[in-house]
C-alpha positions in Angstrom: 58.8 78.3 43.0 62.3 77.5 41.7 63.3 78.3 38.3 65.7 76.4 36.0 68.5 78.3 34.5 70.7 77.0 31.6 69.0 73.6 31.6 69.7 72.7 35.3 67.0 72.9 37.9 68.1 73.7 41.4 65.3 71.6 43.0 66.2 68.4 41.1 69.2 66.3 41.1 72.2 68.4 40.4 73.4 68.1 36.8 70.1 66.6 35.5 68.6 68.2 32.6 64.9 68.4 31.8 63.5 67.3 28.6 66.3 64.7 27.8 64.6 61.5 26.5 67.9 59.7 26.2 67.6 57.9 29.6 64.1 56.5 28.7 65.4 55.4 25.4 68.2 53.4 26.9 65.9 51.8 29.4 63.5 50.7 26.7 66.2 49.4 24.5 67.7 47.4 27.3 64.4 46.1 28.3 63.7 45.0 24.7 67.1 43.3 24.5 66.6 41.4 27.8 63.2 40.3 26.8 64.5 39.1 23.4 67.3 37.1 25.0 65.0 35.5 27.5 62.5 34.8 24.7 65.2 33.2 22.7 66.4 31.2 25.7 62.8 29.9 26.4 62.3 28.8 22.8 65.6 27.0 22.8 64.9 25.2 26.0 61.4 24.1 24.5 63.2 22.7 21.4 65.8 20.9 23.6 63.2 19.5 25.8 61.0 18.3 22.9 63.9 16.6 21.2 65.0 15.0 24.4 61.5 13.8 25.0 61.0 12.4 21.5 64.4 10.6 21.5 63.6 8.8 24.9 63.5 5.1 24.2 60.2 4.6 26.0 58.4 7.7 24.4 56.6 5.8 21.7 55.7 3.1 24.1 54.1 5.5 26.6 52.3 7.3 23.8 50.9 4.0 22.5 49.8 3.1 26.1 48.2 6.4 26.7 46.2 6.2 23.3 45.2 2.6 24.2 43.9 3.7 27.6 42.0 6.5 26.0 40.4 4.1 23.4 39.4 1.7 26.2 37.9 4.5 28.2 36.0 5.7 25.1 34.6 2.3 24.5 33.4 2.0 28.1 31.8 5.4 27.8 30.1 4.2 24.5 28.3 1.4 26.5 26.8 4.0 28.7 25.9 6.1 25.7 23.6 3.3 24.4 20.7 4.3 26.7 17.4 2.9 25.8 14.4 5.1 25.1 13.1 5.3 28.6 9.5 5.8 27.2 9.8 2.4 25.4 9.0 -0.3 28.0 10.4 -3.2 25.8 13.6 -1.4 25.1 14.2 -0.7 28.8 13.4 -4.4 29.6 15.8 -5.6 26.9 18.5 -3.3 28.1 17.9 -4.3 31.8 18.2 -7.9 31.0 21.3 -7.4 28.8 23.0 -5.4 31.5 22.2 -8.0 34.3 23.3 -10.9 32.0 26.6 -9.1 31.0 27.2 -8.1 34.7 26.8 -11.8 35.9 29.1 -13.1 33.2 31.8 -10.7 33.9 31.6 -11.3 37.7 31.9 -15.1 37.0 35.0 -14.5 34.9 36.4 -12.4 37.8 36.2 -8.9 36.1 34.5 -7.2 39.0 35.0 -3.6 37.8 33.0 -4.1 34.5 30.6 -6.6 36.0 29.7 -3.9 38.6 29.4 -1.3 36.0 26.8 -3.4 34.1 24.9 -4.2 37.2 24.8 -0.5 38.2 23.5 0.3 34.7 20.7 -2.2 35.3 19.8 -0.9 38.7 19.7 2.6 37.3 16.9 1.7 34.8 15.2 -0.8 37.1 11.6 0.1 37.9 12.1 -1.2 41.4 15.7 -0.6 42.3 15.3 -1.3 46.0 14.2 -4.9 45.4 16.9 -5.6 42.9 19.4 -4.3 45.4 18.1 -6.5 48.1 18.4 -9.6 45.7 22.0 -8.4 44.7 22.9 -8.1 48.4 21.9 -11.6 49.1 23.6 -13.1 46.0 26.8 -11.0 45.5 29.9 -11.2 47.7 30.0 -8.3 50.3 33.0 -6.5 48.7 31.4 -6.6 45.2 28.1 -5.3 46.6 29.9 -2.4 48.3 31.5 -1.6 44.9 28.1 -1.6 43.4 26.8 0.7 46.1 29.7 3.1 45.7 29.2 3.3 41.9 25.6 3.8 41.9 25.5 7.7 42.4 27.9 8.3 39.5 26.1 5.9 37.2 22.7 7.6 38.1 24.3 10.9 37.3 25.5 9.7 33.9 22.0 8.3 33.2 20.3 11.6 34.1 22.8 13.3 31.9 22.0 10.9 29.1 18.2 11.2 29.7 18.6 15.1 29.5 20.5 14.8 26.3 17.8 12.5 24.9 15.1 14.9 25.8 17.0 17.8 24.1 17.3 15.8 21.0 13.6 14.9 21.1 12.7 18.5 21.5 14.9 19.5 18.6 13.2 16.9 16.3 9.6 18.1 17.2 
């Protein structure tokens, strides 16, 4: 064992004193100052970037377009949200006929995306989907029918989610 005499220890760095907290205090002060400078620089950059973004000439146009797209998507999702009560045969038949009619009208106008959406809704609630798909395969152009086939799994998942939500609401009412 080595002993320390007059504040210096022979086993440590020569000239170092034990019990001196001055070194630790300087390191923590320096660290705090560096952190404060970087924090202030980051906040300054955020303010600069936000002002630059807001003063851009196309900022408002992009913002309006983004909001317009969101509203359009919300409206499209609302049409899926209007599921009929699957226990009510008349409501299902009415929904089926409306979706087929809407799909045919949209396809005739050339709006294939929305037309296929409506037809896939009809196929999803149809009691005999295989027969309906055979009829659609014979009447629709091949690329449109392929779009329908590709869209069916996602539409069925949405309908299953909607049916589950309806069942949960019905269970809450009872």
